[in-house]
Every structure is written in C-alpha cells, then in structure tokens.
C-alpha positions in Angstrom: -0.2 -0.1 -0.2 2.9 2.2 -0.3 3.3 3.1 -3.9 -0.5 4.4 -4.9 -2.0 7.0 -6.7 -5.6 6.4 -5.4 -6.3 4.2 -2.6 -10.7 3.3 -2.7 -12.8 1.2 -0.2 -15.9 -0.4 -0.5 -16.9 -0.1 3.2 -16.2 1.8 6.2 -15.0 -1.0 8.0 -12.1 -1.3 5.2 -11.3 2.0 4.9 -10.5 2.0 8.7 -8.7 -1.0 8.5 -7.1 0.9 5.2 -6.1 3.2 8.0 -5.2 1.0 10.3 -2.3 -0.5 8.3 -1.3 1.6 5.6 -1.3 4.7 7.6 -4.0 6.5 5.2 -7.0 7.4 4.0 -9.2 5.8 1.4 -11.6 7.0 -0.5 -15.4 5.6 0.1 -17.2 4.5 -2.4 -20.1 2.8 -3.1 -20.6 0.3 -6.2 -21.5 1.0 -9.0 -20.0 3.6 -8.8 -18.7 4.5 -11.8 -14.7 3.9 -10.3 -12.8 3.5 -13.7 -13.2 7.2 -13.9 -10.2 9.1 -12.6 -7.9 6.7 -11.8 -6.1 6.3 -14.9 -2.1 7.6 -14.5 -1.7 11.2 -16.6 1.8 10.1 -17.7 1.1 7.2 -19.5 -2.6 6.9 -19.7 -2.7 3.3 -17.7 -5.0 2.2 -15.8 -3.5 0.3 -12.4 -6.9 -1.9 -10.9 -6.1 -3.3 -7.4 -8.3 -6.0 -5.3 -7.7 -6.8 -1.8 -10.1 -9.7 -0.3 -10.3 -12.6 1.2 -10.6 -15.5 0.1 -14.1 -16.3 1.5 -17.5 -17.8 -0.3 -18.8 -14.2 0.5 -16.2 -12.5 -1.1 -17.0 -14.2 -4.8 -14.3 -13.1 -6.7 -15.7 -14.5 -9.7 -17.5 -11.6 -10.0 -14.7 -9.1 -10.0 -13.7 -11.3 -13.1 -17.0 -11.3 -14.6 -16.9 -7.6 -14.3 -14.0 -7.1 -16.1 -14.8 -9.2 -19.0 -17.6 -7.0 -19.8 -15.0 -3.3 -20.0 -14.3 -1.9 -23.2 -11.6 -3.5 -24.6 -9.8 -0.2 -24.7 -10.2 0.0 -21.0 -8.4 -3.5 -20.8 -5.7 -2.9 -22.7 -4.7 0.5 -20.8 -4.4 -2.0 -17.1 -2.2 -3.5 -15.4 
C-alpha cells in the first residue's frame, strides 16, 4: 500500500482497516460508482486495478472477473 495514486474502499470498515494498516485514508465508494473514471495515470495513460480481499465464499471474486470481462476492450488494454 505504499506505492499508490488512489486508494478506494467499499465500506467504512475497509477504509478504517486501510487507515490502520497502511497509515493513510481511502476514498469511500459504494458500487456502482463509475470507479474507473479518474484513476488513469496521466503520465502513461495506464489504468491500475488492485483488488484486495479475503478468499471466502461471500467475497465472490469470480464476480470481479465477470465485471472485468464487461469492460470495453480499450479500457482492459490500458490496465496492468
């Protein structure tokens, strides 16, 4: 969590945990929120997506992959 431009959390609990562990705050965003807007690196035009979650059935990481597949191809190509 030390090298980041933007940190976003989807709950106040997660935002507090980021503050405790990383020593910095996070923007609170409740989906759906258009999160892909405004997180493009100006220098390179690249989009970085980082997902942190425990692997538990209720976290449903497969849904993230399904959502990723729905993004426009030009957005997926910009991501790393």
